[in-house]
Each structure stands twice: as C-alpha cells, then as structure tokens.
C-alpha positions, -999 to 999 in steps of 0.1 A, spaced: -652 -124 96 -636 -157 97 -631 -169 59 -629 -205 71 -664 -200 89 -680 -216 57 -658 -245 57 -667 -254 96 -704 -250 87 -703 -273 55 -717 -304 69 -740 -317 38 -714 -343 24 -706 -358 59 -747 -361 63 -748 -382 32 -716 -400 40 -733 -410 73 -764 -422 57 -741 -445 34 -751 -429 2 -722 -406 -7 -716 -414 -43 -682 -394 -46 -645 -395 -44 -644 -439 -46 -612 -448 -54 -609 -473 -82 -581 -496 -75 -579 -515 -111 -588 -497 -141 -595 -523 -169 -616 -505 -194 -652 -517 -189 -647 -534 -157 -627 -518 -127 -620 -528 -89 -633 -507 -61 -629 -519 -26 -619 -553 -38 -650 -557 -59 -654 -563 -95 -677 -537 -114 -690 -528 -145 -678 -489 -156 -708 -472 -169 -696 -436 -160 -662 -429 -174 -649 -406 -202 -627 -429 -212 -647 -432 -248 -629 -454 -269 -612 -474 -246 -576 -469 -242 -563 -462 -210 -557 -499 -208 -545 -501 -242 -511 -520 -244 -497 -494 -274 -508 -465 -251 -489 -479 -219 -462 -487 -239 -456 -453 -253 -464 -435 -218 -433 -461 -203 -410 -456 -231 -413 -415 -227 -404 -420 -194 -374 -439 -202 -364 -415 -227 -373 -382 -213 -380 -389 -172 -411 -380 -153 -413 -343 -162 -403 -312 -178 -395 -289 -153 -404 -261 -170 -430 -244 -191 -433 -242 -227 -422 -208 -230 -388 -214 -214 -371 -250 -209 -403 -273 -210 -407 -273 -243 -399 -312 -258 -398 -328 -293 -426 -345 -282 -448 -315 -278 -438 -301 -313 -450 -334 -325 -481 -337 -308 -493 -302 -318 -486 -305 -355 -503 -342 -356 -533 -324 -337 -534 -298 -363 -534 -319 -393 -559 -347 -373 -582 -317 -369 -582 -293 -400 -568 -265 -380 -537 -242 -392 -520 -251 -361 -522 -264 -324 -511 -253 -286 -510 -277 -258 -516 -270 -223 -514 -290 -192 -549 -296 -184 -584 -294 -202 -597 -269 -174 -563 -249 -179 -572 -246 -215 -602 -228 -210 -592 -202 -188 -559 -198 -208 -578 -191 -241 -607 -169 -229 -590 -149 -203 -563 -140 -229 -584 -136 -258 -614 -117 -242 -600 -78 -228 -613 -50 -220 -641 -39 -246 -648 -73 -255 -679 -94 -244 -680 -132 -240 -713 -147 -248 -717 -183 -233 -743 -212 -235 -760 -212 -202 -749 -252 -198 -713 -246 -208 -688 -265 -191 -672 -249 -157 -640 -243 -172 -659 -219 -198 -673 -201 -171 -643 -200 -149 -624 -188 -180 -653 -160 -185 -648 -148 -148 -612 -146 -149 -617 -123 -183 -647 -103 -164 -618 -98 -134 -599 -78 -165 -630 -59 -177 -641 -80 -203 -683 -86 -199 -698 -116 -200 -734 -125 -209 -753 -158 -214 -777 -169 -238 -801 -197 -229 -788 -234 -239 -789 -240 -277 -813 -210 -281 -800 -196 -313 -824 -167 -310 -818 -158 -276 -781 -159 -288 -790 -134 -314 -810 -115 -288 -781 -112 -266 -756 -101 -298 -779 -75 -310 -778 -58 -274 -738 -54 -277 -724 -23 -292 -706 -25 -325 -676 -15 -308 -669 -44 -285 -655 -76 -297 -680 -105 -297 -665 -138 -288 -691 -168 -286 -680 -196 -266 -698 -231 -265 -696 -266 -256 -697 -289 -289 -710 -317 -269 -724 -306 -241 -706 -328 -208 -737 -332 -185 -766 -343 -215 -744 -355 -244 -763 -331 -267 -747 -312 -295 -744 -278 -300 -765 -259 -332 -733 -255 -347 -743 -245 -382 -766 -220 -369 -742 -207 -341 -720 -200 -371 -741 -183 -392 -749 -159 -363 -715 -154 -353 -707 -145 -390 -734 -120 -391 -726 -102 -359 -689 -106 -368 -682 -130 -336 -654 -153 -335 -661 -185 -318 -646 -211 -294 -660 -247 -295 -650 -268 -268 -645 -303 -281 -638 -321 -249 -667 -346 -250 -670 -347 -291 -634 -355 -303 -630 -391 -307 -673 -393 -302 -687 -374 -332 -675 -367 -367 -657 -381 -393 -632 -406 -379 -636 -384 -341 -628 -354 -357 -654 -334 -336 -685 -312 -339 -672 -292 -368 -669 -326 -389 -701 -337 -379 -716 -311 -393 -694 -312 -425 -680 -276 -416 -645 -261 -418 -631 -255 -389 -604 -231 -397 -621 -195 -390 -628 -208 -354 -612 -220 -324 -616 -253 -313 -602 -269 -278 -599 -304 -260 -587 -325 -236 -567 -358 -238 -584 -373 -204 -613 -386 -226 -607 -404 -258 -568 -397 -259 -567 -417 -222 -542 -394 -211 -540 -358 -190 -534 -324 -209 -555 -300 -232 -550 -281 -267 -565 -257 -289 -561 -256 -325 -574 -223 -348 -560 -198 -369 -518 -199 -368 -518 -163 -357 -544 -164 -328 -524 -195 -319 -492 -176 -319 -509 -147 -298 -520 -173 -272 -484 -192 -273 -466 -159 -261 -493 -140 -241 -515 -167 -223 -505 -169 -185 -515 -203 -186 -490 -217 -211 -462 -189 -193 -464 -196 -160 -475 -235 -161 -453 -266 -163 -451 -283 -196 -475 -314 -203 -453 -347 -190 -435 -370 -217 -456 -402 -205 -488 -377 -211 -481 -368 -248 -465 -398 -253 -500 -418 -248 -517 -389 -263 -498 -400 -297 -500 -435 -290 -543 -433 -286 -541 -408 -322 -524 -433 -338 -550 -457 -328 -581 -434 -334 -565 -427 -373 -561 -464 -379 -594 -478 -364 -622 -453 -368 -645 -483 -364 -637 -477 -327 -658 -446 -331 -691 -465 -347 -686 -494 -318 -688 -466 -294 -720 -449 -309 -734 -482 -314 -730 -489 -277 -746 -461 -266 -774 -456 -290 -781 -492 -276 -783 -483 -241 -804 -455 -254 -829 -479 -268 -826 -502 -236 -837 -474 -212 -862 -462 -228 -880 -497 -234 -876 -499 -197 -895 -469 -193 -870 -445 -180 -865 -410 -190 -836 -402 -207 -820 -368 -223 -820 -378 -258 -785 -373 -278 -764 -391 -305 -730 -390 -284 -717 -414 -258 -736 -397 -230 -768 -414 -216 -786 -392 -188 -812 -412 -168 -834 -387 -147 -843 -401 -117 -859 -364 -100 -852 -354 -64 -815 -355 -50 -828 -381 -21 -839 -407 -50 -807 -401 -66 -785 -408 -40 -805 -444 -29 -804 -450 -68 -768 -444 -69 -760 -467 -38 -781 -497 -52 -765 -498 -86 -732 -494 -66 -741 -525 -44 -750 -543 -75 -720 -538 -94 -729 -508 -117 -703 -476 -111 -720 -446 -124 -722 -407 -123 -751 -391 -97 -755 -356 -107 -774 -333 -86 -785 -294 -85 -769 -271 -91 -749 -290 -118 -785 -300 -129 -820 -285 -129 -840 -288 -99 -857 -320 -98 -836 -332 -128 -812 -354 -107 -798 -382 -128 -775 -412 -135 -750 -398 -160 -743 -428 -179 -717 -430 -203 -700 -456 -228 -669 -468 -240 -663 -486 -277 -644 -511 -254 -678 -522 -237 -691 -554 -251 -730 -566 -252 -726 -587 -222 -721 -554 -200 -746 -536 -217 -769 -559 -211 -759 -564 -173 -758 -525 -170 -796 -526 -182 -807 -556 -158 -795 -537 -127 -810 -505 -135 -844 -523 -142 -845 -541 -106 -832 -502 -89 -858 -490 -112 -888 -508 -102 -878 -513 -67 -878 -474 -61 -906 -470 -81 -898 -448 -113 -906 -477 -133 -933 -504 -137 
C-alpha cells in the first residue's frame, strides 16, 4: 500500500474551504494586541493566547531587537554544545526564582518541552498516568515513552477517584508519573491539584504540571497553578511555554535541581535541538520584568474574562465555567460551528473554532480567550456580535 494514499484521500478541509467556512490558517498581517489586521481588515482578536497583551509591548520588542544586534539571529548549536548563551542562564535563574523551584531548564518550544521531559523521565518499568483531556504535547510525550517500553494509562478528566483507581492498578514495583494540565487548554478549567497531590503522595507518584495556560494567568502575580492553591512547587515538576504570557517562543521546566540536571544531560530534546534564539530569550526576560513590575495585569486579564463569562451567560449562551482567561462558548454541531465562526469573522471578530476530535461530539465551540490589553469597548463589541450571530442561528433568543 502507498503510504501517501491517506493524504490524497483527505478532502475534508477542501470541502469546507469550498463552502467558504474554513476557520484555520488565516494569515494575520498586523498584530497590535486586541486588534489585528486580516486581509486588510481590522478585527478584534478574541482567540489569542497573548494573555497579558505583551507581544506588541515596546519594551519586549526593544529587548528582542537589542538581542539580535548583540548575539545575532540564532545560536547555531544545542545547549549541550555551542548553543548556550548567558541569556539562557539568566532566564533560567530568573524563572526559578519567580516560580519558586530549585532550578529551571529551557527548551526550544513548549511542545518539545513535554516530549523532552516525559520521554526522558518515564522509561521501561515506569507508568505515565495522564488526564484524558491533557494537551496533545503530553499525549505525544507519553507515546514516545511508550515506544521505549514505559506504560501509558489515562484517567477520567479531573476525576480524582478515577486517578486513584488507576494508581491502585499499578504494581508497587513500577515508577508512577502523573502528568496533568494546570489549566486545561480547551475549556480553561483548573486541575484539582490539592487532591491530586495528596493522592500522588499516598501512592509514591511524582507529578508534572503543565502550566502553559496558567503562568501569568492564575496564582499570586501569575505564578501558576501551585501558587493559585497556595501549594509548594518544589517537589513537583512544572513546565510552561513562552508563546503565551511571555510573548515569545520556547518552553521551560522547573523542579528539583537533581531532576533538572538529569534532564539537562539525558533529554534528546535538549541534546539534539538548537537552543532558543537570543531574541526569544530577551523578549521573555522583558515580559517577565513587566509581569513582576505590573502584577495588576493579571487582575485586569481575569476581570476581562469574568466580564465576558457573565456577558455570554446573560445573553443565553452555554459556556464552560472556569476562572481563567479561556471562555468556551458551546455551539453544538460541527456544521453550526463553521457557520458561526464565519459570521463572526465577517463581522470583525476573530475567534477559534474547536471541533471533534478536539472536543466531544456535539460540543463544538467557539473557544474565546482574553488579554489584559482588551478594553471594555472591545469586549462589548464581541458580545454584540455574538448576540447577533447567536440569534441569527437560533442558538439564543
């Protein structure tokens, strides 16, 4: 059989494009934070993960420019060999202090971070235990580890009784590694970390929390899920990304120094990948400076998201409740989701259409997300457009 046969047979995207309803890969021509330009048209961005609105911040852009002038555009090597800059060491030290971990290690992307941690920590005889709604990077990391003869088990979403059931099925001789999103990227829900941590301790399991959508969003000054619950992070691993609140590109893991040291010398994702670019590191450092100097940005972000939650509910929409920057609006069937997205787009609001298998059947949604830089006029316009489209499609009265 021709391995390309499946590629030639895939026509679903072409069919949706032909209907004028394709919601993906639309190029943004200018990005000013809450307002972007697409096809020459100004639109309100209500789907970005630029949670603190720092991608266009003058200090962040200046830092990136200065880093390019000093170091050039790339490192041309892995951290293990010739690709370590003083910027990398500075950023690792700053993040460790910010998060309250013993040490931090940088990766080149957030997705790669999960692959590099999970496939290195979990080896033959170990078991990865994963929430069923974890991000794809966690699933991919677990599948890589499975290829190296680790086991991969899942428990029901945020269901601590089911987590304990899974742990009880694992022999005492096996190493147990629980991996979970801190804030789940589709729904914005927060993991029940206090109970998860208590169960992990009971069964001698170690924990990795993915704070990609938590850092800069929840916790004291945006310090993430552990901080949100008033918990000590030092015994766990916490990972995150620079592509959201830190307005850049790359990833990190923080945790016990001995574990970080092991990853540093054993993770193929570190040893065989070029290191994060100078501009990426400098932009992240500048964003971290702003976050530490202006923690009120986190409060503004959550205020904006809460305003939208209340507004959608008042209009009669069904949303997924959370306390984060993500506000999913459920529209139901895939076909409705595509039409809903297109009508929003035509009226100047850019959101994300999530459909199965990324969400359960009949749970297609407009995944909206908010920034600290959204002003009330932006938010009210989004609600106005959603109301118009929702009534037109019969989803609200």
